C-alpha positions in Angstrom: -0.7 1.5 -10.1 1.8 3.6 -10.0 -0.2 5.9 -11.6 -2.3 9.5 -9.6 -5.5 7.3 -10.2 -3.9 4.0 -8.8 -2.6 6.5 -5.6 -6.5 6.4 -4.9 -7.7 3.2 -6.3 -6.0 0.3 -4.5 -6.2 -1.2 -0.5 -2.1 -1.1 -0.6 -2.1 2.4 -1.5 -5.0 3.3 1.0 -3.3 1.2 3.7 -0.4 3.4 3.5 -2.7 6.5 3.7 -4.9 5.4 6.3 -1.7 4.6 8.3 0.0 7.9 7.8 -2.9 9.8 8.9 -3.1 8.6 12.4 0.2 8.8 12.6 0.3 12.6 11.6 -2.8 13.1 14.6 -0.7 10.8 16.8 2.0 13.5 16.5 0.0 16.0 18.1 1.7 15.1 21.5 4.9 16.4 20.2 2.7 20.2 20.5 1.3 19.3 24.1 -2.1 17.9 22.3 -3.4 14.4 23.2 -5.7 13.8 19.7 -6.1 9.9 20.2 -6.2 9.3 23.9 -9.6 8.6 23.7 -9.7 5.8 21.3 -10.2 2.8 23.6 -7.7 -0.3 24.6 -8.9 -3.6 26.1 -7.2 -4.3 29.9 -6.4 -7.0 31.2 -9.6 -7.8 33.5 -10.8 -10.2 36.1 -14.0 -7.3 36.4 -15.8 -7.1 33.0 -16.2 -3.3 34.0 -12.3 -2.8 34.0 -11.9 -4.7 30.6 -11.9 -1.9 28.2 -10.6 2.1 28.9 -9.4 4.7 27.0 -5.9 4.8 25.8 -4.6 8.1 27.9 -4.8 8.9 31.4 -5.8 12.1 30.2 -9.1 10.8 29.3 -9.6 9.1 32.4 -13.2 10.5 32.8 -14.7 9.3 29.8 -16.5 6.5 30.1 -15.3 3.2 28.6 -18.5 2.7 26.6 -18.6 6.3 24.9 -14.8 5.6 24.2 -15.4 2.0 22.3 -18.0 3.8 20.2 -16.0 6.8 19.2 -13.4 4.5 18.3 -16.1 2.4 15.9 -17.1 5.4 14.8 -13.8 7.2 13.6 -12.4 4.0 12.0 -15.2 3.3 10.2 -15.5 6.9 9.1 -11.8 6.7 8.0 -12.5 3.3 6.3 -15.7 4.8 4.6 -13.4 7.4 2.6 -11.0 5.0 1.2 -13.9 2.2 0.5 -16.1 5.5 -1.6 -12.6 6.3 -3.5 -11.8 2.5 -4.4 -15.5 1.8 -5.6 -17.1 -0.2 -2.8 -21.0 -0.5 -2.3 -21.1 2.1 0.9 -24.3 0.4 2.5 -22.7 -2.9 2.4 -19.4 -1.9 3.7 -21.3 0.2 6.5 -23.2 -2.9 7.6 -20.7 -5.4 7.6 -18.1 -3.6 9.4 -20.9 -2.8 12.5 -21.0 -6.5 12.9 -17.2 -7.3 12.1 -16.2 -4.5 14.5 -18.6 -5.5 17.5 -17.9 -8.9 17.0 -14.1 -9.0 16.8 -14.0 -6.5 19.8 -15.9 -8.9 21.7 -13.4 -11.6 21.1 -10.9 -8.9 22.0 -12.1 -8.7 25.7 -12.3 -12.0 25.8 -9.1 -13.1 25.0 -8.2 -10.5 27.7 -9.8 -12.3 30.9 -6.9 -12.6 33.2 -7.3 -16.2 33.5 -6.3 -16.4 29.7 -4.0 -13.7 29.6 -2.2 -13.1 32.8 2.0 -14.0 32.0 4.0 -12.8 34.6 4.0 -13.6 38.5 3.7 -10.1 39.1 0.4 -10.3 37.2 -1.2 -13.3 38.9 -0.8 -11.7 42.2 -2.3 -9.0 40.9 -5.4 -10.5 39.9 -5.0 -13.1 42.9 -4.6 -16.3 40.9 -3.0 -19.2 41.1 -2.3 -19.8 37.8 -3.5 -18.7 34.3 -3.0 -19.7 30.3 -0.7 -17.1 29.5 -1.9 -16.7 26.2 -1.4 -12.4 26.5 -4.1 -10.6 25.2 -3.3 -12.0 21.7 -5.5 -14.5 22.8 -8.5 -12.5 21.3 -6.7 -12.7 18.0 -7.5 -16.5 18.1 -10.6 -16.4 19.5 -11.6 -13.9 17.0 -10.2 -16.5 14.0 -12.4 -19.1 15.9 -15.5 -17.0 15.3 -14.8 -15.9 11.8 -14.1 -19.2 11.0 -17.4 -20.6 12.8 -19.5 -18.1 10.8 -17.8 -18.7 7.2 -18.4 -22.4 7.2 -22.0 -22.9 9.3 -23.6 -19.6 8.8 -22.5 -19.0 5.1 -25.2 -17.0 4.0 -24.2 -14.4 6.7 -20.9 -14.4 6.2 -21.6 -13.6 2.8 -23.8 -10.4 3.7 -20.2 -9.2 5.2 -18.1 -10.0 2.5 -17.8 -6.3 1.7 -16.5 -5.3 4.8 -14.1 -8.3 5.5 -11.0 -6.4 3.8 -7.8 -8.5 5.2 -5.5 -6.7 2.9 -6.3 -3.7 3.6 -6.4 -3.9 7.5 -3.2 -5.6 8.2 -1.7 -3.7 5.7 -2.8 -0.5 7.7 -1.4 -2.3 10.9 1.9 -2.8 9.8 2.3 0.9 8.7 1.2 1.7 11.9 3.8 -0.9 13.6 6.7 1.7 12.2 5.4 4.1 14.4 6.6 2.1 18.0 9.0 0.2 16.2 10.7 3.7 15.5 10.5 4.8 19.3 11.5 1.4 20.8 14.7 1.7 18.4 15.7 5.2 19.3 15.4 3.9 22.6 17.9 0.8 22.3 20.1 3.3 20.9 21.1 4.3 24.1 22.0 1.3 25.6 25.6 0.2 25.7 27.5 -0.1 22.2 28.4 -4.0 23.1 24.4 -4.6 23.7 23.3 -3.0 20.8 26.7 -5.1 18.6 25.1 -8.3 20.0 21.6 -7.3 19.1 22.4 -6.0 16.0 24.1 -10.0 15.2 20.7 -11.7 16.4 19.4 -10.1 12.8 22.2 -12.3 11.3 20.9 -15.0 12.6 17.2 -15.1 12.4 17.3 -13.5 8.4 20.1 -16.0 6.8 20.1 -18.6 9.1 16.7 -19.8 10.5 15.1 -18.4 7.7 16.9 -20.2 4.9 16.7 -23.4 7.0 13.0 -23.6 7.7 12.6 -22.7 4.2 14.6 -25.6 3.2 12.6 -27.9 5.2 9.3 -27.0 4.5 9.9 -27.1 0.2 12.1 -30.0 0.8 11.0 -32.7 3.1 7.2 -31.3 3.7 6.8 -30.4 -0.2 5.1 -27.5 1.0 4.9 -24.7 -2.3 6.8 -21.5 -2.3 3.5 -19.6 -1.7 3.5 -21.5 1.7 7.2 -21.9 2.6 7.8 -18.4 2.5 5.6 -16.9 5.1 6.5 -19.9 7.5 9.6 -19.2 7.2 9.0 -15.6 8.0 6.7 -16.5 10.3 8.8 -19.5 12.4 11.9 -17.4 12.2 11.5 -13.6 12.4 8.2 -12.6 14.3 5.2 -14.6 13.9 2.5 -12.4 13.2 3.8 -9.4 11.4 6.5 -10.9 9.8 4.3 -13.7 7.8 1.6 -11.2 6.8 4.2 -9.1 5.7 5.8 -11.6 3.6 2.8 -12.9 2.1 1.9 -9.9 1.0 5.3 -9.2 -0.4 5.3 -12.6 -2.4 1.3 -11.9 -3.2 0.2 -15.1 -1.2 -3.6 -15.8 -0.3 -4.4 -14.1 2.8 -5.3 -17.7 4.4 -2.2 -18.5 4.4 0.4 -16.3 6.6 -2.8 -16.0 9.4 -2.6 -19.7 9.5 1.1 -19.9 10.2 0.3 -16.5 12.4 -2.8 -18.4 14.5 0.4 -21.0 15.5 3.1 -18.5 16.1 0.8 -17.4 18.6 -0.4 -21.0 20.3 3.9 -22.1 20.5 4.9 -18.8 22.1 2.9 -19.7 24.8 4.7 -23.2 25.2 7.7 -21.3 24.9 6.8 -19.0 27.3 5.7 -22.0 29.8 9.0 -24.3 29.5 12.1 -22.1 28.5 12.4 -19.3 31.1 13.1 -22.6 33.8 15.1 -24.2 30.7 17.0 -20.6 31.1 17.0 -20.3 34.8 18.6 -24.0 35.5 21.2 -24.4 32.3 22.0 -20.4 32.5 21.8 -19.0 36.5 25.3 -17.6 36.0 24.7 -16.0 32.7 21.6 -13.8 33.0 22.2 -12.0 30.1 22.6 -14.9 27.9 19.3 -16.3 29.1 17.6 -13.0 28.3 19.1 -12.8 24.5 17.7 -16.4 24.7 14.1 -15.6 25.0 14.0 -12.7 22.8 15.4 -15.3 19.4 13.3 -18.1 20.2 10.0 -16.8 21.3 8.5 -15.5 18.3 6.1 -12.8 19.5 6.6 -9.5 21.0 4.7 -10.1 23.9 5.6 -13.5 24.7 9.1 -12.9 24.4 9.7 -9.7 26.6 7.5 -11.5 28.9 9.9 -14.3 29.1 12.6 -12.1 29.8 10.6 -10.8 32.8 10.1 -14.2 34.1 13.7 -15.7 33.6 15.2 -11.9 34.8 12.8 -13.1 38.3 14.1 -16.4 38.4 17.5 -15.7 37.9 17.7 -12.9 40.1 16.1 -14.8 43.0 18.4 -17.2 42.7 21.4 -15.2 43.1 20.0 -13.3 45.5 19.9 -16.1 47.5 23.6 -16.0 47.4 24.0 -12.6 48.2 24.4 -11.4 44.2 22.0 -8.8 43.5 21.4 -7.6 40.3 20.9 -3.9 39.1 16.6 -4.7 37.6 15.8 -4.7 33.8 18.8 -5.7 32.3 17.6 -9.1 31.3 14.6 -7.9 30.1 16.1 -5.3 28.3 18.5 -7.9 26.2 15.4 -9.8 25.5 13.9 -6.6 23.9 16.7 -5.5 22.6 17.6 -8.7 20.3 13.5 -9.0 19.4 13.7 -4.9 18.2 16.4 -5.7 16.1 14.8 -8.9 14.4 11.5 -6.7 14.2 12.8 -3.3 12.4 14.3 -5.4 9.9 10.8 -6.9 8.9 10.4 -4.1 6.2 13.3 -4.6 4.7 13.1 -8.5 4.6 9.7 -8.0 2.6 11.2 -5.6 0.4 14.1 -8.3 -0.8 11.6 -11.1 -1.6 9.1 -8.9 -3.0 11.7 -8.1 -5.9 13.0 -11.5 -5.8 9.5 -12.9 -6.6 9.1 -10.0 -9.0 12.1 -11.2 -11.0 13.0 -14.5 -10.7 10.4 -16.7 -8.7 7.1 -15.2 -10.5 7.7 -12.6 -13.2 4.5 -11.8 -15.2 6.7 -11.7 -18.6 8.9 -14.4 -19.6 12.4 -14.5 -17.4 12.7 -11.3 -16.4 10.2 -8.3 -14.8 10.3 -4.9 -16.1 11.2 -2.1 -13.5 8.2 -0.8 -13.4 6.4 -4.5 -12.8 8.6 -4.5 -9.6 6.9 -1.2 -8.8 3.6 -2.3 -9.6 3.6 -5.6 -7.6 5.9 -3.9 -4.8 4.0 -4.1 -1.9 3.3 -0.2 -1.2 2.9 -0.5 2.6 6.5 -1.1 3.6 6.9 2.5 2.1 4.5 3.6 4.5 6.2 1.4 7.3 9.6 2.7 6.6 8.3 6.3 6.6 6.7 5.7 10.2 9.6 3.9 11.4 12.9 6.6 10.2 10.3 9.4 11.5 10.2 8.1 14.5 13.9 7.2 14.8 15.0 10.5 13.6 13.0 12.1 16.1 13.8 10.0 19.1 17.7 10.0 17.8 17.5 14.0 17.7 15.2 15.2 20.7 15.4 12.9 23.5 13.9 15.8 25.7 10.7 15.2 24.0 11.2 11.2 24.7 7.9 11.1 27.1 6.0 13.0 23.6 7.1 10.4 21.2 6.6 7.6 23.9 3.0 8.9 24.0 2.1 9.1 20.3 3.5 5.3 20.1 1.0 3.7 22.6 -2.1 5.6 21.2 -1.4 4.4 17.4 -0.7 0.7 18.7 -3.8 0.9 19.8 -5.2 1.2 16.4 -2.6 -1.3 15.3 -4.2 -4.2 17.5 -7.5 -3.2 16.3 -6.6 -3.6 12.5 -4.8 -7.0 13.9 -7.9 -8.0 15.2 -10.2 -7.0 12.2 -8.2 -9.2 10.2 -8.0 -12.2 11.7 -11.8 -12.5 12.2 -11.9 -11.4 8.6 -10.2 -14.0 7.4 -11.7 -16.4 9.1 -15.4 -14.9 7.7 -14.0 -15.9 4.2 -12.4 -19.5 5.2 -12.9 -23.0 5.1 -12.8 -25.4 7.5 -12.4 -28.3 5.2 -10.2 -26.6 2.5 -8.0 -25.1 5.6 -7.4 -29.0 6.6 -6.9 -29.9 2.8 -4.1 -26.8 2.2 -2.1 -29.2 5.7 -2.8 -27.0 8.4 -1.5 -30.6 10.5 1.9 -30.4 8.0 2.3 -26.9 9.0 2.0 -28.1 12.9 4.9 -30.6 12.4 7.1 -28.4 10.5 6.2 -26.0 12.9 7.5 -28.6 16.0 10.3 -30.0 14.0 12.4 -26.5 13.2 11.6 -25.1 16.6 12.3 -27.6 18.7 14.6 -29.2 16.7 17.2 -26.3 16.1 15.7 -22.9 16.2 15.4 -23.3 19.9 18.8 -24.4 20.6 20.6 -22.3 17.8 19.3 -19.3 19.9 20.9 -20.6 22.7 24.1 -20.6 21.1 23.9 -17.4 19.7 23.1 -15.8 22.6 25.8 -17.7 24.6 28.6 -16.4 21.6 27.3 -12.8 22.2 26.4 -12.3 25.6 28.8 -14.6 27.3 30.5 -12.5 30.2 28.2 -9.9 29.9 27.1 -9.0 33.3 24.1 -6.6 34.4 25.5 -3.8 36.8 25.2 -4.7 40.5 23.0 -3.0 43.0 24.8 -0.2 44.8 
């Protein structure tokens, strides 16, 4: 694995090379070159003709159909390089990936339909809606999983023909490497907030990783009798940040791919429930403590999109209630508190994956005897975590040292994020394709959901409220002058 040959023979390393290549190309924005803006991105829509568009306004003249075709061939070309190096059957790979890509993207587009995805009151007003399911565009991930499951269970011959290209590990690890870009930029921005805000956000890490994780893991193991392979991704998904944390943890401990994706699916579903309920509860409980309410959303809601949307909703509700009494706060501070807390939790995903990888290799599942060799730790260490840290640290350093190019690095982050989301979606479809409904139920998805309900509503939400109160109580947004 550590040899020169190993650097180009495993999907773990190829996720690093692909992620870094996309990242390097995105840095053209620092030189005024928009090299990735042609890539297609889904939009929340009511008219199907407006469902996709190029990622950059600089390519507004590019027809969306041409944009998605270019994206398909670009991603296929990159993957073919790795597939060839790893010895895949290229003919089967091209055939399989072509079908997987287009089915996945159809799911992605449907998941962004406004009746399904619109979140905030502003979104509803924009599309002329009275209500929506508020599932966010992440509904496309669930749909991709379901379509994959249908094909895998009811069209086994067809599913088998796609097997060569259904590379779940490769797709998700590439997505996580790319994720470091956006988190690096966001972290550099958050470092510009008040010191007190930063300190409070940092404290959230202690809660999420040392309190939430440990308790969920204990509940899953002791009371629901899940083995470690299930309990660790479940603890990360429930306590940290759903999709990314669960899958990074699964990679670190070498769990079967279906496990973190099942956890992630539950996270998305429950995040919707929280998005609908928690902002209104926070408005009733904390009308005079808006930043406590915002931080609570960041700690309690377990997907980035839903957490930020919850922060935006609770800001609108609390600000409106205070405005009726003649108190007008400056906008952005409540959603800023939610985002700050969420980002600080997210940026430690890579560190947590590293810690778990070392624990699993040395203590829980060593290959030889009771103690693993140092080389063995390296062999089994998830290499995609290295890629994640490289992209994260480079963007953090650039953002902190050259604030005058903030707009350029934001372009880089937004355009790489297009590919991150695409690889996430491909992962969900591929997992479904390789899964068996009967086995899923036998593995205990019903019991999994019960653990989630007990953990989330039994203590995570309320501990989050308590911690938010401790660190943000009395910290008020500035008034409008």
